[in-house]
C-alpha positions in Angstrom: 7.2 -3.4 48.1 7.1 -5.7 45.1 4.0 -6.6 43.2 4.2 -10.0 41.6 2.0 -10.5 38.6 1.3 -13.8 36.9 3.2 -14.5 33.7 1.2 -13.3 30.7 1.9 -14.6 27.2 2.8 -11.7 24.9 0.4 -11.0 22.1 1.6 -11.9 18.7 1.0 -9.2 16.2 0.6 -10.0 12.6 2.8 -7.9 10.4 0.9 -5.9 7.8 2.2 -6.7 4.3 4.1 -3.9 2.8 3.3 -3.3 -0.9 4.8 -1.1 -3.6 2.7 1.9 -4.7 3.0 4.1 -7.7 1.6 7.5 -7.2 0.9 10.4 -9.6 0.9 13.9 -8.1 -0.9 16.8 -9.8 1.7 19.2 -11.3 4.5 16.6 -11.7 5.2 14.4 -14.7 7.1 11.9 -12.6 5.4 8.9 -11.0 6.5 8.5 -7.5 7.1 5.0 -6.1 7.1 4.1 -2.5 6.6 1.1 -0.2 3.7 1.3 2.3 1.1 -0.8 4.1 -1.8 0.9 2.4 -2.7 3.7 -0.1 -3.2 6.3 2.6 0.2 5.8 4.1 1.8 5.9 0.6 0.1 9.2 -0.3 1.1 10.7 3.1 4.7 9.7 2.5 4.8 11.4 -0.9 3.1 14.5 0.4 5.7 14.8 3.2 8.5 14.2 0.8 7.3 17.0 -1.5 6.4 19.2 1.5 3.0 19.8 -0.1 0.4 18.7 2.4 -2.5 19.7 0.0 -1.1 17.9 -3.0 -3.6 15.9 -5.1 -2.4 12.3 -5.3 -3.6 9.4 -7.4 -2.7 5.8 -6.7 -1.8 4.1 -10.0 -0.7 0.6 -8.8 -3.7 -1.8 -8.5 -4.1 -4.1 -5.5 -2.6 -7.5 -5.9 -5.9 -9.4 -6.1 -7.2 -7.0 -8.7 -4.1 -7.6 -10.7 -4.7 -11.4 -10.4 -8.3 -11.0 -11.5 -7.3 -9.0 -14.5 -4.7 -11.6 -15.5 -7.2 -14.4 -15.1 -9.8 -12.6 -17.2 -7.2 -12.0 -20.0 -6.3 -15.7 -19.9 -10.0 -16.7 -20.2 -10.4 -14.3 -23.2 -7.4 -15.8 -24.9 -8.6 -19.4 -24.2 -12.0 -18.7 -25.7 -10.5 -17.5 -29.0 
């Protein structure tokens, strides 16, 4: 026995933007770089890569809007002088 269902429009999911993260890990001189949707995913990727789940990670790359704010504030300081 077949059950006929009315046609349902599929949901359209917005893709999360993937950004580049630079992460410093305690005990390493190298700054690891990876692409991820957010900082948590980036740090998890690095921890899995190093096989150190308890590694202490620090995200070094600022968010894009913070970078823009910093650039704008520098421009304002230069224009005031």
